[in-house]
DRENTIDO-81299 format. One record per residue: x, z, y of N, C-alpha, C, O, CB in turn; residue number from 1; residue in one letter. Coordinates in nm, 2 decimals, decimal comma, padded with zeros to 4 digits. Glycine has a CB too. Example, Ala and Ser with C-alpha at 12.3 -4.5 7.8 and 13.67 -1.06 7.14 Angstrom:
REM DRENTIDO-81299
01,32 | 00,78 | -00,57 | 01,23 | 00,78 | -00,45 | 01,32 | 00,78 | -00,33 | 01,42 | 00,85 | -00,33 | 01,13 | 00,90 | -00,45 | 1 | a $
01,28 | 00,71 | -00,22 | 01,37 | 00,71 | -00,11 | 01,29 | 00,79 | 00,00 | 01,34 | 00,80 | 00,11 | 01,41 | 00,57 | -00,06 | 2 | s $
//
This chain:
REM DRENTIDO-81299
-00,97 | 01,61 | -02,57 | -01,08 | 01,52 | -02,60 | -01,09 | 01,52 | -02,75 | -01,00 | 01,55 | -02,83 | -01,05 | 01,38 | -02,55 | 1 | x $
-01,21 | 01,49 | -02,80 | -01,25 | 01,49 | -02,94 | -01,24 | 01,35 | -02,99 | -01,31 | 01,26 | -02,93 | -01,38 | 01,56 | -02,96 | 2 | x $
-01,17 | 01,33 | -03,10 | -01,16 | 01,20 | -03,16 | -01,28 | 01,18 | -03,25 | -01,30 | 01,26 | -03,34 | -01,03 | 01,17 | -03,23 | 3 | x $
-01,35 | 01,06 | -03,24 | -01,47 | 01,03 | -03,32 | -01,43 | 00,94 | -03,43 | -01,49 | 00,95 | -03,54 | -01,58 | 00,97 | -03,23 | 4 | x $
-01,35 | 00,84 | -03,41 | -01,31 | 00,74 | -03,51 | -01,16 | 00,71 | -03,48 | -01,11 | 00,74 | -03,37 | -01,40 | 00,61 | -03,49 | 5 | x $
-01,09 | 00,66 | -03,58 | -01,12 | 00,63 | -03,72 | -01,13 | 00,75 | -03,80 | -01,09 | 00,86 | -03,76 | -01,02 | 00,53 | -03,77 | 6 | x $
-01,17 | 00,73 | -03,93 | -01,20 | 00,85 | -04,01 | -01,08 | 00,94 | -04,04 | -01,10 | 01,06 | -04,05 | -01,25 | 00,79 | -04,15 | 7 | x $
-00,96 | 00,88 | -04,05 | -00,84 | 00,96 | -04,08 | -00,80 | 01,06 | -03,97 | -00,72 | 01,15 | -03,99 | -00,73 | 00,87 | -04,11 | 8 | x $
-00,86 | 01,05 | -03,85 | -00,83 | 01,14 | -03,74 | -00,96 | 01,19 | -03,68 | -00,95 | 01,27 | -03,58 | -00,74 | 01,08 | -03,63 | 9 | x $
-01,07 | 01,15 | -03,73 | -01,20 | 01,20 | -03,67 | -01,22 | 01,35 | -03,68 | -01,18 | 01,41 | -03,78 | -01,32 | 01,13 | -03,75 | 10 | x $
-01,27 | 01,41 | -03,57 | -01,29 | 01,55 | -03,57 | -01,17 | 01,63 | -03,51 | -01,18 | 01,75 | -03,49 | -01,33 | 01,60 | -03,70 | 11 | x $
-01,06 | 01,56 | -03,49 | -00,94 | 01,63 | -03,44 | -00,94 | 01,62 | -03,29 | -01,01 | 01,53 | -03,23 | -00,81 | 01,57 | -03,50 | 12 | x $
-00,87 | 01,71 | -03,23 | -00,86 | 01,71 | -03,08 | -00,73 | 01,64 | -03,04 | -00,63 | 01,65 | -03,12 | -00,86 | 01,86 | -03,03 | 13 | x $
-00,73 | 01,57 | -02,93 | -00,61 | 01,50 | -02,89 | -00,60 | 01,50 | -02,74 | -00,68 | 01,56 | -02,67 | -00,61 | 01,36 | -02,94 | 14 | x $
-00,49 | 01,44 | -02,69 | -00,46 | 01,44 | -02,55 | -00,44 | 01,29 | -02,51 | -00,36 | 01,22 | -02,58 | -00,34 | 01,52 | -02,51 | 15 | x $
-00,50 | 01,25 | -02,40 | -00,48 | 01,11 | -02,35 | -00,34 | 01,10 | -02,29 | -00,31 | 01,18 | -02,20 | -00,59 | 01,07 | -02,25 | 16 | x $
-00,26 | 01,01 | -02,34 | -00,13 | 00,99 | -02,29 | -00,12 | 00,89 | -02,18 | -00,06 | 00,91 | -02,08 | -00,03 | 00,95 | -02,41 | 17 | x $
-00,19 | 00,77 | -02,21 | -00,18 | 00,66 | -02,11 | -00,28 | 00,55 | -02,16 | -00,32 | 00,55 | -02,27 | -00,04 | 00,61 | -02,10 | 18 | x $
-00,30 | 00,46 | -02,06 | -00,38 | 00,34 | -02,10 | -00,28 | 00,24 | -02,17 | -00,16 | 00,23 | -02,12 | -00,44 | 00,27 | -01,97 | 19 | x $
-00,32 | 00,18 | -02,27 | -00,23 | 00,09 | -02,35 | -00,20 | -00,03 | -02,26 | -00,29 | -00,09 | -02,20 | -00,30 | 00,05 | -02,48 | 20 | x $
-00,08 | -00,08 | -02,27 | -00,04 | -00,20 | -02,20 | 00,02 | -00,30 | -02,30 | 00,11 | -00,26 | -02,38 | 00,07 | -00,17 | -02,09 | 21 | x $
-00,03 | -00,42 | -02,30 | 00,01 | -00,52 | -02,39 | 00,14 | -00,59 | -02,34 | 00,18 | -00,57 | -02,23 | -00,10 | -00,62 | -02,42 | 22 | x $
00,20 | -00,67 | -02,43 | 00,32 | -00,74 | -02,39 | 00,29 | -00,82 | -02,27 | 00,18 | -00,88 | -02,25 | 00,38 | -00,82 | -02,50 | 23 | x $
00,39 | -00,84 | -02,18 | 00,37 | -00,91 | -02,06 | 00,30 | -00,83 | -01,95 | 00,25 | -00,88 | -01,85 | 00,29 | -01,04 | -02,08 | 24 | x $
00,29 | -00,69 | -01,97 | 00,23 | -00,60 | -01,88 | 00,08 | -00,62 | -01,86 | 00,03 | -00,59 | -01,75 | 00,30 | -00,60 | -01,75 | 25 | x $
00,02 | -00,68 | -01,96 | -00,13 | -00,70 | -01,95 | -00,20 | -00,57 | -01,99 | -00,17 | -00,52 | -02,10 | -00,17 | -00,82 | -02,04 | 26 | x $
-00,29 | -00,52 | -01,91 | -00,36 | -00,40 | -01,94 | -00,46 | -00,42 | -02,06 | -00,52 | -00,53 | -02,07 | -00,44 | -00,34 | -01,82 | 27 | x $
-00,47 | -00,32 | -02,14 | -00,56 | -00,33 | -02,26 | -00,69 | -00,24 | -02,22 | -00,69 | -00,17 | -02,12 | -00,49 | -00,27 | -02,39 | 28 | x $
-00,79 | -00,25 | -02,30 | -00,91 | -00,17 | -02,28 | -00,90 | -00,04 | -02,37 | -01,00 | 00,03 | -02,39 | -01,04 | -00,25 | -02,32 | 29 | x $
-00,78 | -00,02 | -02,43 | -00,76 | 00,09 | -02,52 | -00,67 | 00,20 | -02,46 | -00,60 | 00,17 | -02,36 | -00,69 | 00,04 | -02,65 | 30 | x $
-00,68 | 00,32 | -02,52 | -00,61 | 00,43 | -02,47 | -00,51 | 00,49 | -02,58 | -00,55 | 00,48 | -02,70 | -00,70 | 00,54 | -02,42 | 31 | x $
-00,40 | 00,53 | -02,54 | -00,30 | 00,59 | -02,63 | -00,33 | 00,75 | -02,64 | -00,33 | 00,81 | -02,53 | -00,15 | 00,57 | -02,59 | 32 | x $
-00,36 | 00,80 | -02,75 | -00,41 | 00,93 | -02,77 | -00,31 | 01,01 | -02,87 | -00,29 | 00,96 | -02,98 | -00,55 | 00,94 | -02,83 | 33 | x $
-00,25 | 01,12 | -02,82 | -00,17 | 01,20 | -02,90 | -00,26 | 01,30 | -02,98 | -00,33 | 01,38 | -02,92 | -00,06 | 01,28 | -02,82 | 34 | x $
-00,25 | 01,29 | -03,11 | -00,34 | 01,38 | -03,20 | -00,27 | 01,52 | -03,20 | -00,15 | 01,53 | -03,24 | -00,36 | 01,32 | -03,34 | 35 | x $
-00,34 | 01,62 | -03,16 | -00,27 | 01,76 | -03,15 | -00,23 | 01,81 | -03,28 | -00,12 | 01,87 | -03,29 | -00,37 | 01,85 | -03,09 | 36 | x $
-00,30 | 01,79 | -03,39 | -00,27 | 01,86 | -03,52 | -00,17 | 01,78 | -03,60 | -00,12 | 01,82 | -03,71 | -00,39 | 01,87 | -03,60 | 37 | x $
-00,13 | 01,66 | -03,55 | -00,03 | 01,58 | -03,62 | 00,07 | 01,51 | -03,52 | 00,04 | 01,51 | -03,40 | -00,11 | 01,47 | -03,70 | 38 | x $
00,17 | 01,47 | -03,57 | 00,28 | 01,40 | -03,49 | 00,25 | 01,25 | -03,49 | 00,34 | 01,18 | -03,52 | 00,42 | 01,44 | -03,54 | 39 | x $
00,14 | 01,21 | -03,44 | 00,10 | 01,07 | -03,43 | 00,03 | 01,04 | -03,30 | -00,03 | 01,13 | -03,24 | 00,02 | 01,03 | -03,55 | 40 | x $
00,04 | 00,91 | -03,26 | -00,03 | 00,86 | -03,15 | -00,12 | 00,75 | -03,20 | -00,07 | 00,66 | -03,27 | 00,07 | 00,81 | -03,03 | 41 | x $
-00,24 | 00,75 | -03,16 | -00,34 | 00,64 | -03,20 | -00,38 | 00,56 | -03,08 | -00,39 | 00,62 | -02,97 | -00,46 | 00,70 | -03,28 | 42 | x $
-00,42 | 00,44 | -03,10 | -00,47 | 00,35 | -02,99 | -00,63 | 00,34 | -03,02 | -00,67 | 00,29 | -03,12 | -00,41 | 00,21 | -03,00 | 43 | x $
-00,70 | 00,40 | -02,92 | -00,85 | 00,40 | -02,94 | -00,92 | 00,34 | -02,82 | -00,87 | 00,34 | -02,71 | -00,90 | 00,55 | -02,95 | 44 | x $
-01,03 | 00,28 | -02,85 | -01,12 | 00,23 | -02,73 | -01,20 | 00,35 | -02,69 | -01,21 | 00,45 | -02,76 | -01,21 | 00,11 | -02,78 | 45 | x $
-01,27 | 00,34 | -02,57 | -01,34 | 00,45 | -02,51 | -01,46 | 00,50 | -02,60 | -01,51 | 00,61 | -02,57 | -01,39 | 00,41 | -02,38 | 46 | x $
-01,51 | 00,42 | -02,69 | -01,62 | 00,46 | -02,78 | -01,57 | 00,54 | -02,90 | -01,65 | 00,59 | -02,97 | -01,70 | 00,34 | -02,82 | 47 | x $
-01,44 | 00,55 | -02,92 | -01,38 | 00,62 | -03,03 | -01,34 | 00,76 | -03,00 | -01,29 | 00,83 | -03,09 | -01,27 | 00,54 | -03,08 | 48 | x $
-01,36 | 00,81 | -02,88 | -01,33 | 00,95 | -02,85 | -01,43 | 01,00 | -02,74 | -01,49 | 00,92 | -02,67 | -01,19 | 00,96 | -02,80 | 49 | x $
-01,44 | 01,13 | -02,73 | -01,53 | 01,20 | -02,64 | -01,45 | 01,30 | -02,55 | -01,38 | 01,38 | -02,61 | -01,65 | 01,27 | -02,71 | 50 | x $
-01,47 | 01,29 | -02,42 | -01,40 | 01,39 | -02,34 | -01,47 | 01,52 | -02,34 | -01,59 | 01,53 | -02,33 | -01,39 | 01,33 | -02,19 | 51 | x $
-01,40 | 01,63 | -02,36 | -01,45 | 01,76 | -02,37 | -01,38 | 01,85 | -02,27 | -01,27 | 01,82 | -02,22 | -01,44 | 01,82 | -02,51 | 52 | x $
-01,45 | 01,96 | -02,23 | -01,39 | 02,06 | -02,13 | -01,30 | 02,15 | -02,21 | -01,28 | 02,14 | -02,33 | -01,49 | 02,13 | -02,05 | 53 | x $
-01,24 | 02,25 | -02,14 | -01,15 | 02,35 | -02,20 | -01,21 | 02,43 | -02,31 | -01,14 | 02,48 | -02,40 | -01,09 | 02,44 | -02,10 | 54 | x $
-01,34 | 02,45 | -02,31 | -01,41 | 02,53 | -02,41 | -01,46 | 02,44 | -02,53 | -01,53 | 02,48 | -02,61 | -01,53 | 02,60 | -02,35 | 55 | x $
-01,42 | 02,31 | -02,53 | -01,45 | 02,21 | -02,63 | -01,60 | 02,18 | -02,63 | -01,65 | 02,16 | -02,74 | -01,40 | 02,26 | -02,77 | 56 | x $
-01,66 | 02,19 | -02,52 | -01,80 | 02,14 | -02,51 | -01,80 | 02,00 | -02,46 | -01,72 | 01,97 | -02,37 | -01,88 | 02,23 | -02,41 | 57 | x $
-01,88 | 01,92 | -02,51 | -01,89 | 01,78 | -02,47 | -01,94 | 01,77 | -02,33 | -02,04 | 01,83 | -02,30 | -01,98 | 01,69 | -02,56 | 58 | x $
-01,86 | 01,70 | -02,24 | -01,90 | 01,69 | -02,10 | -01,97 | 01,56 | -02,07 | -02,01 | 01,53 | -01,96 | -01,78 | 01,71 | -02,01 | 59 | x $
//
């Protein structure tokens, strides 16, 4: 998937790890994304990334 925001990781490709879970096991509307080019995981809402296919075309 292609990360759109925030600016410090925008344009990079990442992998969806899991849906974020808040304390008390409450589900969040955010997703945990592993950034491929860096050793970091970011928490993004669904408007901050775009799912792409294996050829990196927006699906």
